C-alpha positions in Angstrom: -8.3 -12.8 14.1 -7.2 -11.0 11.0 -3.5 -10.8 10.3 -1.9 -8.8 7.4 1.6 -9.2 6.3 3.3 -6.9 3.7 6.2 -7.7 1.6 8.0 -6.5 -1.5 9.6 -3.3 -0.2 13.2 -2.5 -1.0 15.6 0.0 -2.5 15.0 1.2 -6.1 16.4 4.0 -8.2 14.1 7.0 -8.8 12.0 6.3 -11.9 11.9 2.6 -11.1 9.0 0.3 -10.0 8.1 -1.9 -7.1 5.1 -4.0 -6.3 4.1 -4.4 -2.6 2.0 -7.4 -1.5 -0.3 -7.8 1.5 -1.4 -11.2 2.5 -4.4 -11.6 4.8 -5.0 -14.6 7.0 -8.3 -15.0 8.6 -10.0 -12.7 6.0 -10.0 -11.7 2.4 -10.2 -8.4 0.6 -13.3 -8.9 -1.5 -15.6 -7.1 0.9 -15.3 -3.9 2.8 -12.8 -1.2 2.9 -9.1 -1.7 2.5 -6.2 0.5 1.5 -2.5 1.5 1.9 -1.0 4.2 4.0 2.6 5.4 4.3 4.7 7.1 6.8 7.9 9.1 6.2 10.4 9.6 9.1 9.2 12.3 11.4 6.0 12.8 9.6 2.4 11.7 10.3 1.0 8.7 8.5 -0.8 9.6 5.2 -3.3 7.8 3.1 -2.2 6.5 -0.3 -5.2 4.6 -1.6 -8.6 3.6 -0.5 -10.7 0.7 -2.0 -14.3 1.1 -0.9 -17.0 -1.5 -0.4 -18.4 -0.9 -3.9 -14.8 -1.5 -5.2 -14.4 2.1 -6.2 -10.8 3.3 -5.6 -9.4 6.7 -4.6 -5.7 7.6 -4.9 -3.9 10.4 -3.1 -3.0 13.2 -5.6 0.7 12.6 -5.1 0.5 9.0 -6.4 -2.4 9.2 -8.9 -1.4 7.8 -12.3 1.6 6.0 -10.9 0.2 3.6 -8.2 -2.4 0.9 -8.8 -4.1 -1.1 -6.1 -5.3 -4.6 -6.9 -7.0 -7.2 -4.8 -7.6 -10.9 -5.4 -9.1 -13.1 -2.7 -6.7 -12.7 0.3 -3.9 -10.9 -1.5 -3.7 -7.2 -2.1 -1.0 -5.6 -4.1 0.2 -2.0 -4.7 1.9 -1.6 -8.0 4.2 1.5 -7.9 5.8 3.0 -11.0 7.9 6.0 -11.7 8.9 6.1 -8.1 10.2 9.4 -6.7 12.4 10.1 -3.7 9.4 11.5 -1.9 7.7 8.1 -2.1 10.3 6.7 0.3 8.4 5.6 3.4 7.1 2.7 5.3 4.0 1.4 3.6 1.2 -0.2 5.5 -1.8 -2.1 4.2 -5.0 -2.2 6.2 -8.4 -3.7 6.3 -11.4 -2.1 8.0 -12.3 -1.8 10.7 -8.9 -2.1 12.4 -6.4 -4.5 11.0 -3.0 -3.3 10.0 0.2 -4.9 8.7 3.6 -4.4 10.2 4.8 -2.2 7.3 7.4 -2.6 4.6 10.1 0.0 3.7 10.3 1.5 0.3 13.3 3.6 -0.6 13.6 5.4 -3.9 17.1 6.9 -4.4 17.6 9.9 -6.6 
């Protein structure tokens, strides 16, 4: 059974940086599809990044150039720079087909 645990969220000033980490037990991120989503209060969950089986990566337009997704064995990280208030959300990592972490809160204060 795959378990994903995110960490690294917190409060940061707008313009600052944070790195989220997702640790997988029972799996690793080398193969298959993985990614990060986020959800703001009262809004539907939205995708942030997708890393595909060929290791190509897509970023949502809102984060392109500011966020970087990396994987190494069973650890995935999301490096976030120049954070904006609209980046404030709960961030979830996932691994296909259906494994999700519990989420970690990111708050960027303006």
